[in-house]
C-alpha positions in Angstrom: -25.8 -26.3 -19.7 -24.0 -24.3 -22.3 -27.1 -22.7 -24.0 -27.5 -19.7 -21.7 -24.1 -18.3 -20.8 -25.6 -15.2 -19.1 -27.5 -17.4 -16.7 -24.4 -19.5 -15.9 -22.3 -16.4 -15.1 -25.2 -14.9 -13.1 -25.7 -18.0 -11.2 -21.9 -18.1 -10.3 -22.1 -14.5 -9.0 -25.2 -15.4 -7.0 -23.5 -18.4 -5.5 -20.5 -16.2 -4.6 -22.8 -13.6 -3.0 -24.7 -16.2 -1.1 -21.4 -18.0 0.2 -19.9 -14.7 1.3 -23.1 -13.6 3.0 -23.3 -16.9 5.0 -19.5 -16.5 5.9 -20.2 -12.9 7.0 -23.0 -13.9 9.3 -20.9 -16.8 10.7 -17.8 -14.6 11.0 -17.4 -15.2 14.8 -17.5 -18.9 14.5 -15.2 -19.2 11.4 -12.4 -16.9 12.5 -9.6 -19.2 11.5 -11.1 -20.0 8.0 -11.3 -16.7 6.2 -11.5 -18.3 2.7 -14.2 -21.0 3.6 -16.7 -19.1 1.4 -14.3 -19.6 -1.5 -14.3 -23.4 -1.2 -18.1 -23.6 -1.2 -18.6 -21.0 -4.0 -16.1 -22.6 -6.4 -17.4 -26.1 -5.8 -20.9 -25.2 -6.4 -20.0 -23.0 -9.4 -18.1 -26.0 -10.9 -20.9 -28.4 -10.4 -23.7 -26.2 -11.7 -22.2 -23.6 -14.1 -19.2 -24.9 -16.0 -15.5 -23.9 -16.2 -15.8 -20.3 -17.3 -18.2 -19.3 -14.5 -16.1 -21.3 -12.1 -13.0 -19.1 -12.8 -15.2 -16.0 -12.3 -16.5 -17.4 -9.0 -12.9 -18.1 -7.9 -11.6 -14.6 -8.6 -14.7 -12.8 -7.2 -14.9 -14.9 -4.0 -11.2 -14.5 -3.4 -11.4 -10.8 -3.7 -14.5 -10.6 -1.6 -13.1 -12.7 1.2 -9.8 -10.9 1.0 -11.6 -7.5 1.2 -14.0 -8.5 4.0 -12.2 -11.1 6.2 -8.4 -10.5 6.0 -6.6 -7.9 7.9 -6.4 -5.1 7.2 -10.1 -5.2 6.5 -11.4 -3.1 3.7 -8.4 -3.5 1.5 -7.4 -5.9 -1.2 -4.0 -7.6 -1.5 -2.1 -5.2 0.8 1.5 -6.3 0.5 4.4 -4.6 2.4 7.3 -7.0 1.9 8.6 -9.3 -0.7 8.0 -12.3 1.6 4.2 -11.3 1.9 4.0 -11.0 -1.9 5.5 -14.6 -2.3 2.9 -15.9 0.2 -0.1 -14.2 -1.9 1.2 -16.0 -5.1 
């Protein structure tokens, strides 16, 4: 598993892309679960890629889901009050 780090990281990114694409297609069905793609991507990356690519999958899937599925759409981590900033963390 650890012989080819580029393959492991590439597989993690491919898993995230696939999970986000499926989540995007099923958008009208999964309206109350914006981060469902994150759960799937991180679980699959942890199983098949190792700890480093799993962290990459977590960060990229979180940012992708936040950008695509959280309102306001098309922005990442939009925080207007301290209470919202605490909820993000």
